[in-house]
VEXDREN-2710 file (C-alpha; in Angstrom, 1 decimal):
% VEXDREN-2710
k/r/px/py/pz
1/MET/23.5/108.2/79.5
2/GLU/22.2/105.0/81.3
3/LYS/19.7/102.8/79.5
4/LEU/16.7/100.9/80.7
5/VAL/16.0/97.6/79.3
6/LEU/12.3/96.6/79.2
7/ASN/11.0/93.2/78.0
8/TYR/7.3/92.8/76.6
9/ARG/5.8/89.5/75.5
10/VAL/4.9/89.3/71.9
11/ILE/2.7/86.7/70.2
12/ILE/3.3/86.2/66.6
13/GLU/0.6/84.2/64.4
14/PRO/0.2/83.7/60.7
15/ASP/-2.6/85.7/59.2
16/VAL/-4.1/87.0/56.0
17/ARG/-4.2/90.7/55.0
18/VAL/-7.9/92.0/54.6
19/GLY/-8.7/93.0/51.1
20/THR/-5.7/91.2/49.4
21/ASN/-5.8/87.8/51.1
22/GLU/-2.0/88.1/51.1
23/LYS/-0.4/85.9/53.6
24/CYS/1.3/87.8/56.5
25/PHE/2.2/87.4/60.3
26/THR/0.5/89.4/63.0
27/ALA/2.5/90.3/66.1
28/TYR/0.6/91.3/69.1
29/CYS/1.8/92.7/72.5
30/PRO/-1.0/91.7/75.0
31/THR/0.5/93.9/78.0
32/LEU/0.3/97.2/75.9
33/GLY/-2.5/96.4/73.6
34/ILE/-0.5/97.0/70.4
35/ALA/-0.6/95.0/67.3
36/ASP/1.3/95.2/63.8
37/ASP/2.0/92.9/60.9
38/GLY/4.7/91.9/58.3
39/SER/5.3/89.8/55.5
40/SER/7.6/87.6/57.6
41/ILE/8.0/86.7/61.1
42/ASP/11.2/88.8/61.4
43/GLU/9.2/91.8/59.7
44/ALA/6.3/91.5/62.0
45/LEU/8.7/91.4/65.1
46/GLU/10.5/94.4/63.8
47/SER/7.4/96.4/63.2
48/ILE/5.9/95.6/66.7
49/LYS/9.2/96.6/68.2
50/GLU/9.0/100.0/66.5
51/GLY/5.4/100.3/67.5
52/ILE/6.3/99.5/71.3
53/GLU/9.2/102.0/71.3
54/CYS/6.9/104.8/69.9
55/PHE/4.1/104.1/72.3
56/ILE/6.5/104.0/75.3
57/GLU/8.3/107.2/74.1
58/ALA/4.7/108.8/73.8
59/LEU/3.7/107.7/77.3
60/ILE/7.0/109.3/78.6
61/LYS/6.6/112.6/76.8
62/GLU/3.0/112.8/78.2
63/GLY/4.2/112.1/81.7
64/LYS/2.2/108.9/82.0
65/GLU/3.4/105.7/83.7
66/VAL/4.9/103.1/81.6
67/PRO/3.2/99.6/82.0
68/LYS/5.3/97.2/84.0
69/PRO/7.4/95.0/81.7
70/ASP/6.5/91.2/81.4
71/ASN/8.5/88.6/83.2
72/LEU/9.5/86.4/80.1
73/SER/10.3/83.5/82.2
74/GLU/6.8/83.2/83.5
75/GLY/3.7/82.1/81.6
76/VAL/2.7/79.2/79.4
77/VAL/1.7/79.2/75.7
78/SER/-0.2/76.1/74.8
79/GLY/-2.9/74.7/72.6
80/VAL/-6.3/73.1/73.4
81/THR/-8.2/70.4/71.4
82/ILE/-11.9/70.4/71.5
83/GLU/-14.4/68.0/70.0
84/LEU/-17.7/69.3/68.4
85/SER/-20.9/67.3/67.3
86/GLY/-21.9/68.0/63.9
87/LYS/-20.0/69.8/61.2
88/PRO/-19.8/73.7/61.8
89/GLN/-18.7/76.1/59.2
90/ILE/-15.2/77.1/59.9
91/SER/-13.6/80.3/58.8
92/PRO/-10.7/79.8/56.4
93/LEU/-8.5/82.2/58.4
END
């Protein structure tokens, strides 16, 4: 059986679990609107991969179109520095 390989961009960031304040990592796939977490980067990546596979399989089962995969060679991830007047209260997250 022939297999189709689909690539989707995943962003992983450090996070804190609500209720326990336990450190974790949140993985997010913007194209599909899916997020999951894990105690480590590898665990978060594995969790989001399973979520993506489940989501795509459900779309296929329902006869719906699968969102176009991301071109992983395109796009830029960057940071932005801003300067604020005064001392606003900053969230600890």
